C-alpha positions in Angstrom: -9.0 -26.4 2.2 -12.6 -25.4 2.6 -12.7 -22.0 4.3 -16.5 -21.3 4.0 -16.7 -21.7 7.7 -13.8 -19.3 8.2 -15.7 -16.7 6.1 -18.5 -16.8 8.7 -16.1 -16.2 11.6 -13.7 -13.9 9.9 -13.8 -12.6 6.4 -14.4 -13.7 2.8 -13.4 -16.8 0.9 -10.9 -17.5 -1.8 -10.7 -16.9 -5.5 -7.8 -17.9 -7.7 -6.0 -15.5 -9.8 -3.5 -15.1 -12.7 -1.8 -12.1 -14.3 0.5 -11.9 -17.4 2.7 -9.4 -19.0 1.5 -7.4 -22.0 3.6 -4.7 -23.6 0.7 -2.6 -25.0 -2.5 -3.6 -23.2 -5.8 -4.4 -24.8 -4.9 -2.9 -28.2 -1.7 -5.0 -28.5 -1.2 -7.3 -31.5 -0.5 -10.2 -29.1 -2.1 -9.0 -25.8 -1.9 -10.9 -22.5 -4.8 -11.0 -20.2 -5.4 -11.8 -16.6 -9.0 -13.2 -16.2 -10.5 -13.7 -12.7 -13.7 -15.3 -11.4 -14.7 -12.7 -8.9 -17.1 -15.2 -7.2 -19.3 -12.3 -6.0 -21.9 -13.3 -3.5 -25.0 -12.5 -5.6 -24.7 -11.6 -9.3 -21.3 -12.9 -10.3 -18.7 -11.2 -12.5 -15.6 -12.1 -14.5 -12.9 -9.4 -14.7 -10.4 -9.2 -17.6 -7.2 -7.3 -16.8 -4.6 -6.0 -19.1 -1.0 -6.1 -17.8 2.0 -4.5 -19.2 5.8 -4.6 -18.6 7.6 -1.8 -16.8 11.1 -1.3 -15.4 9.8 -2.3 -12.0 8.0 -5.4 -13.2 4.5 -6.1 -14.6 1.6 -3.8 -13.7 -2.1 -3.7 -14.4 -3.2 -1.0 -16.8 -6.9 -1.7 -17.5 -9.8 -4.0 -16.8 -13.3 -4.9 -18.0 -15.9 -6.3 -15.7 -18.4 -8.8 -17.3 -21.5 -10.0 -15.5 -21.8 -13.8 -16.0 -25.5 -14.0 -15.6 -25.1 -16.4 -12.7 -24.7 -16.2 -9.0 -21.4 -16.4 -7.1 -20.7 -18.0 -3.7 -17.8 -16.0 -2.2 -16.6 -19.3 -0.8 -15.0 -22.6 -1.5 -11.6 -24.3 -1.8 -8.4 -22.3 -1.8 -7.3 -24.4 -4.8 -10.6 -24.6 -6.6 -10.3 -23.5 -10.3 -13.3 -21.2 -11.0 -12.2 -19.9 -14.4 -10.3 -21.4 -17.3 -9.6 -20.9 -21.0 -10.3 -23.4 -23.8 -10.7 -23.2 -27.5 -13.9 -24.1 -29.5 -11.6 -24.8 -32.5 -12.0 -21.3 -33.9 -11.7 -18.9 -31.0 -10.6 -18.6 -27.4 -13.3 -19.1 -24.8 -13.5 -18.3 -21.1 -15.5 -20.7 -18.9 -16.4 -19.5 -15.4 -18.1 -21.4 -12.5 -21.1 -19.8 -10.9 -21.0 -21.7 -7.7 -24.3 -20.5 -6.1 -26.4 -20.9 -9.2 -24.6 -24.2 -10.0 -23.7 -23.5 -13.6 -20.8 -22.7 -15.9 -20.8 -19.4 -17.8 -19.3 -19.2 -21.3 -17.6 -16.0 -22.7 -16.0 -15.3 -26.1 -12.7 -13.7 -25.1 -12.3 -11.5 -28.3 -15.7 -9.9 -27.9 -16.1 -10.3 -24.1 -19.7 -11.5 -24.8 -21.4 -14.0 -22.6 -22.8 -17.0 -24.5 -24.9 -18.5 -21.8 -25.0 -20.1 -18.4 -24.8 -23.9 -18.7 -26.1 -26.1 -15.8 -25.3 -29.8 -15.4 -28.1 -32.1 -14.5 -31.2 -30.9 -12.5 -29.6 -32.4 -9.4 -26.1 -30.8 -9.6 -25.5 -28.3 -6.8 -22.4 -26.4 -5.7 -23.3 -26.7 -2.1 -21.2 -24.8 0.5 -17.9 -25.5 -1.3 -18.8 -24.5 -4.8 -18.0 -25.7 -8.3 -14.5 -26.3 -9.5 -13.4 -26.8 -13.1 -10.9 -28.6 -15.3 -10.6 -29.1 -19.1 -8.8 -30.7 -21.9 -9.0 -29.8 -25.6 -12.6 -31.1 -26.1 -14.4 -31.1 -22.7 -14.9 -29.1 -19.6 -15.4 -30.9 -16.3 -17.2 -29.4 -13.3 -17.2 -30.9 -9.8 -20.4 -30.1 -7.9 -19.4 -30.4 -4.2 -23.0 -30.3 -3.0 -24.0 -33.4 -4.9 -20.7 -35.3 -5.0 -20.8 -35.4 -8.8 -18.6 -34.5 -11.8 -20.4 -33.1 -14.8 -19.0 -33.5 -18.3 -19.6 -30.7 -20.9 -18.6 -30.9 -24.6 -17.2 -27.6 -25.9 -19.5 -26.3 -28.7 -18.9 -23.7 -31.5 -19.5 -20.2 -30.3 -18.0 -20.9 -26.8 -21.1 -22.8 -25.6 -21.2 -26.0 -23.6 -23.3 -29.1 -24.1 -24.0 -31.1 -20.9 -23.3 -34.8 -21.5 -23.5 -36.7 -18.3 -22.8 -36.8 -14.5 -20.7 -39.4 -12.7 -20.5 -39.9 -9.0 -17.3 -38.7 -7.3 -17.0 -39.7 -3.6 -13.9 -40.1 -1.5 -13.0 -43.2 0.3 -14.2 -41.7 3.6 -17.2 -40.0 1.9 -15.3 -36.8 1.0 -16.7 -34.5 -1.7 -14.9 -34.0 -4.9 -12.7 -30.9 -4.9 -10.0 -29.4 -7.1 -9.2 -31.3 -10.3 -6.6 -31.3 -13.1 -6.9 -32.7 -16.6 -4.2 -33.6 -19.1 -5.0 -35.5 -22.3 -6.9 -38.6 -21.3 -6.5 -38.4 -17.5 -8.5 -36.5 -14.9 -7.1 -36.4 -11.4 -9.4 -35.4 -8.5 -8.8 -34.6 -4.8 -11.4 -35.3 -2.2 -12.2 -33.5 1.1 -11.2 -36.5 3.2 -7.6 -36.9 2.1 -8.2 -39.4 -0.7 -7.3 -39.0 -4.4 -8.4 -40.7 -7.6 -7.8 -40.7 -11.4 -10.3 -41.1 -14.2 -9.9 -42.1 -17.9 -11.4 -39.3 -20.0 -10.4 -40.7 -23.4 -14.1 -40.9 -24.4 -15.1 -37.7 -22.6 -17.1 -39.0 -19.6 -14.8 -39.9 -16.7 -14.4 -43.6 -16.0 -12.7 -44.5 -12.7 -9.2 -46.1 -13.1 -9.6 -48.2 -10.0 -6.9 -46.3 -8.1 -8.8 -44.4 -5.4 -6.6 -44.2 -2.3 -5.7 -42.1 0.7 -2.6 -40.1 0.1 0.6 -40.9 2.1 0.4 -37.5 3.7 -3.1 -37.9 4.9 -1.9 -40.6 7.3 -0.2 -37.8 9.3 -2.9 -35.2 8.8 -1.7 -33.6 5.5 -4.6 -33.8 3.1 -4.2 -33.1 -0.7 -6.2 -30.2 -2.0 -4.7 -28.6 -5.1 -3.3 -30.7 -8.0 -1.2 -30.0 -11.1 -0.1 -32.5 -13.8 3.2 -32.4 -15.7 3.0 -31.8 -19.4 4.0 -35.3 -20.2 1.4 -36.7 -17.9 3.9 -38.7 -15.9 3.4 -37.0 -12.5 0.6 -35.6 -10.4 1.7 -33.0 -7.8 -0.6 -32.3 -4.9 -0.6 -29.3 -2.6 -1.5 -30.2 1.0 -3.6 -28.7 3.7 -0.8 -28.8 6.2 1.0 -27.0 9.0 4.2 -26.6 6.9 4.9 -26.4 3.1 4.1 -30.0 2.3 3.5 -31.4 -1.2 3.0 -34.9 -2.6 4.0 -36.5 -5.9 2.4 -39.5 -7.5 3.8 -41.3 -10.5 1.0 -41.8 -13.0 3.0 -43.0 -16.0 1.3 -46.4 -15.7 -2.1 -44.7 -16.3 -3.0 -45.0 -12.6 -2.0 -43.1 -9.4 0.9 -44.7 -7.5 1.3 -44.1 -3.8 2.3 -40.5 -3.2 5.8 -39.4 -2.0 5.7 -36.7 0.6 8.0 -33.7 0.5 8.3 -30.9 3.1 10.0 -27.9 1.5 9.4 -25.0 3.8 7.9 -23.7 7.0 5.0 -21.7 5.6 1.5 -22.6 6.9 -0.6 -24.5 4.3 0.3 -25.5 0.8 -3.1 -25.9 -1.0 -2.2 -24.1 -4.2 0.6 -25.5 -6.4 1.8 -24.4 -9.9 4.6 -25.6 -12.1 6.7 -23.1 -14.0 6.4 -23.3 -17.8 9.7 -25.2 -18.0 8.7 -27.4 -15.0 11.9 -26.6 -13.2 10.1 -24.8 -10.3 7.1 -25.7 -8.2 5.4 -22.6 -6.7 3.4 -23.1 -3.5 1.1 -20.6 -1.9 1.3 -20.7 1.9 -2.3 -19.8 2.3 -2.4 -18.9 5.9 1.0 -17.3 6.5 1.0 -14.7 3.7 4.1 -16.1 1.9 4.9 -18.0 -1.3 7.4 -20.9 -1.6 9.4 -21.8 -4.7 10.8 -25.4 -4.7 12.9 -27.1 -7.3 11.3 -29.9 -9.3 13.1 -32.5 -11.3 10.6 -33.5 -14.0 12.7 -36.5 -15.1 12.3 -38.3 -11.8 9.5 -36.4 -10.1 11.5 -35.2 -7.1 10.9 -31.9 -5.2 13.6 -30.2 -3.2 13.7 -27.1 -1.1 14.2 -23.7 -2.7 13.2 -20.4 -1.2 10.3 -18.6 0.6 9.2 -15.0 0.1 8.9 -12.5 2.9 5.3 -11.9 4.2 3.5 -10.0 1.5 2.3 -6.5 1.8 -1.1 -6.0 3.6 -1.3 -9.5 4.9 -3.4 -9.6 8.1 -4.8 -6.1 7.5 -6.7 -6.0 4.3 -6.3 -9.6 3.2 -6.0 -12.8 5.2 -5.6 -15.8 2.9 -3.4 -16.4 -0.2 -4.9 -18.5 -3.1 -4.2 -18.8 -6.8 -0.8 -18.5 -8.4 0.4 -17.7 -11.9 3.6 -16.9 -13.7 4.0 -13.7 -15.8 5.8 -15.5 -18.6 4.7 -18.7 -20.3 8.4 -19.6 -21.0 11.3 -20.5 -18.8 10.8 -20.4 -15.0 8.1 -17.7 -15.4 10.1 -14.7 -14.2 7.4 -13.2 -12.0 4.8 -14.9 -9.8 1.3 -13.5 -9.2 -0.7 -14.2 -6.0 -4.4 -13.9 -5.3 -4.8 -12.1 -2.0 -8.2 -12.9 -0.4 -10.0 -10.6 2.0 -12.2 -7.6 2.2 -9.5 -5.6 0.5 -8.6 -8.3 -2.1 -5.5 -7.6 -4.1 -2.9 -9.1 -6.5 0.6 -9.8 -5.2 3.6 -9.6 -7.6 6.8 -11.5 -6.8 10.0 -11.6 -8.8 11.8 -15.0 -9.0 15.6 -15.1 -9.4 17.4 -18.4 -9.6 21.1 -18.9 -9.2 22.1 -22.6 -9.5 20.5 -24.5 -6.7 19.4 -21.4 -4.8 16.6 -18.9 -5.5 15.0 -15.7 -4.2 11.4 -14.4 -4.3 11.1 -10.6 -3.7 8.0 -8.4 -3.9 7.9 -5.7 -6.6 6.9 -2.1 -6.3 3.7 -2.9 -8.2 2.7 -5.6 -5.8 -0.5 -5.5 -3.7 -2.5 -4.1 -6.6 -6.1 -3.6 -5.4 -8.8 -5.8 -6.9 -12.0 -3.9 -5.8 -14.4 -6.2 -7.7 -14.0 -9.2 -5.4 -13.8 -9.7 -1.6 -12.7 -13.3 -2.0 -10.5 -14.0 -5.0 -10.5 -17.7 -5.9 -9.6 -18.3 -9.5 -8.0 -17.1 -12.7 -6.9 -17.8 -16.2 -4.2 -16.6 -18.5 -4.2 -15.6 -22.2 -2.2 -16.4 -24.2 -2.4 -19.8 -22.5 0.6 -22.0 -22.1 
């Protein structure tokens, strides 16, 4: 969903967010970090959080704020990925979208040093809906919503990017490219008009697979926004802009998107943001406008989603924050254990939920460390996790 207009009439826009568990913070031998794109309106920043385990669940114990050198937008898609991790072959890199200045910033994770701000072509522009990112092991892709283009960048030594080429990315009803997901040789893109498309990225620059189509849900007003791909590349799961918790699944094992199958798995309002658990047994869905999170069961062998459980309304919803956004799991094994939620508003914060599964039932409960303030951003939209999955 695009909520730039809602920012004008209410509050801020969305940023995604992830947190992980670290047993000893920044000095740990194997630390885990939460990395957010603060999407600040004006000079943008990335924040690196340290998170440690406690008897009451994970909690934040430190942070470092890094100016990217570019300009943030404080707006865009709920499900737009604004920060991600990738390796240059030697070290871990952070790449963050600067939506207002229309570039991608590079950061060396180990030193927290910015390596530069990398624009696409001279025409690429983030417009009112910003820049969203995706990556495989060699390339970073940026959709520029203002110019209906996807830029390809090759990852360079030193966590830098080399712009390669733009391709047009326009929905069937002239929708702009939005959130994307990449896995191996496939890039899947959602558009603002309810259409979806996949591209072949085996040679880097996206080549259309000839499967652009309106999703099945869009016929009844449920438009795909967020997208996640299974690890084997067989299924694409879309989170819908919807009045209930509605998701769609497309079989892509043929190399092209098949017609989506629609699943309604709860009553929460909106389902833009979707995230698979590390073992792909659970699908987490942020109910963006009702302040809840839904956990659904996912059968990765046949691509079927079934109802699970929905959390209570999270602390502070409707008072300091007004929209949920990005999701992440605390562990990169099993079903994830804890779920983190980006809480978007003037008093942006991080929600923390514990997941408990018993057979074919589950429960999501908020921990005592939940609703941890995030003072750097008024519109959290995106995140990354290290160690990555």
